[in-house]
C-alpha positions as semicolon CSV with decimal commas, in nm:
position;residue;x (nm);y (nm);z (nm)
1;M;7,814;10,624;10,462
2;M;7,435;10,569;10,388
3;F;7,223;10,298;10,502
4;P;7,093;10,048;10,276
5;G;6,765;10,124;10,103
6;M;6,808;10,518;10,176
7;G;6,862;10,719;9,885
8;G;6,860;11,101;9,792
9;W;6,494;11,126;9,924
10;M;6,602;11,076;10,291
11;M;6,859;11,380;10,250
12;A;6,584;11,599;10,084
13;A;6,336;11,527;10,351
14;S;6,555;11,582;10,634
15;G;6,672;11,923;10,494
16;I;6,309;12,007;10,462
17;F;6,234;11,899;10,826
18;L;6,535;12,107;10,935
19;L;6,420;12,412;10,753
20;L;6,080;12,385;10,909
21;I;6,231;12,353;11,260
22;I;6,427;12,679;11,191
23;G;6,120;12,841;11,061
24;L;5,915;12,742;11,358
25;A;6,200;12,890;11,576
26;V;6,199;13,236;11,405
27;V;5,819;13,249;11,419
28;A;5,834;13,185;11,803
29;V;6,104;13,449;11,855
30;V;5,915;13,718;11,640
31;A;5,589;13,630;11,837
32;L;5,762;13,682;12,167
33;L;5,939;13,987;12,084
34;R;5,658;14,180;11,903
35;P;5,406;14,350;12,131
36;S;5,094;14,180;12,195
37;R;4,765;14,316;11,997
38;A;4,562;14,267;12,340
39;G;4,774;14,582;12,499
40;S;4,656;14,791;12,221
41;S;4,292;14,736;12,336
42;I;4,373;14,913;12,662
43;S;4,209;15,255;12,682
44;R;4,396;15,569;12,768
45;P;4,297;15,719;13,104
46;S;4,051;15,977;13,085
47;A;4,101;16,327;13,161
48;K;3,974;16,312;13,510
49;E;4,169;16,009;13,579
50;L;4,489;16,201;13,481
51;L;4,387;16,507;13,701
52;D;4,317;16,263;13,996
53;Q;4,673;16,110;13,961
54;R;4,832;16,452;13,952
55;Y;4,639;16,542;14,259
56;A;4,747;16,232;14,436
57;R;5,101;16,293;14,343
58;G;5,090;16,623;14,471
59;E;5,170;16,804;14,158
60;I;4,855;17,033;14,202
61;D;4,692;17,168;14,496
62;D;4,353;17,158;14,611
63;E;4,223;17,491;14,450
64;E;4,385;17,404;14,114
65;Y;4,240;17,034;14,132
66;Y;3,886;17,173;14,198
67;R;3,945;17,459;13,935
68;R;4,015;17,183;13,667
69;L;3,762;16,956;13,772
70;S;3,496;17,221;13,738
71;V;3,612;17,278;13,388
72;L;3,614;16,911;13,307
73;D;3,260;16,866;13,456
74;S;3,123;17,150;13,252
75;T;3,283;17,034;12,912
76;E;3,233;16,655;12,947
77;P;3,040;16,526;12,662
78;T;2,717;16,328;12,750
79;T;2,851;16,038;12,527
80;R;3,183;15,930;12,440
81;L;3,284;15,855;12,056
82;G;3,371;15,499;11,983
83;D;3,146;15,359;12,266
């Protein structure tokens, strides 16, 4: 049963509105599930930071830590690429 004065345009408008609501829901779900681009700007840890972490976890001893640290200090570039 249709209300007086409402024709086929009302059905078409409600169909378009329903498609818009479904489209917005799909876009929201995809945006929530996709990894954010802000996370991609996080830099990777430096070699010294990785060495410090391994030393702190006890994976390497004092001698190994200082030996590798001296190698890193002697080969560390003065400027970083991309900075």
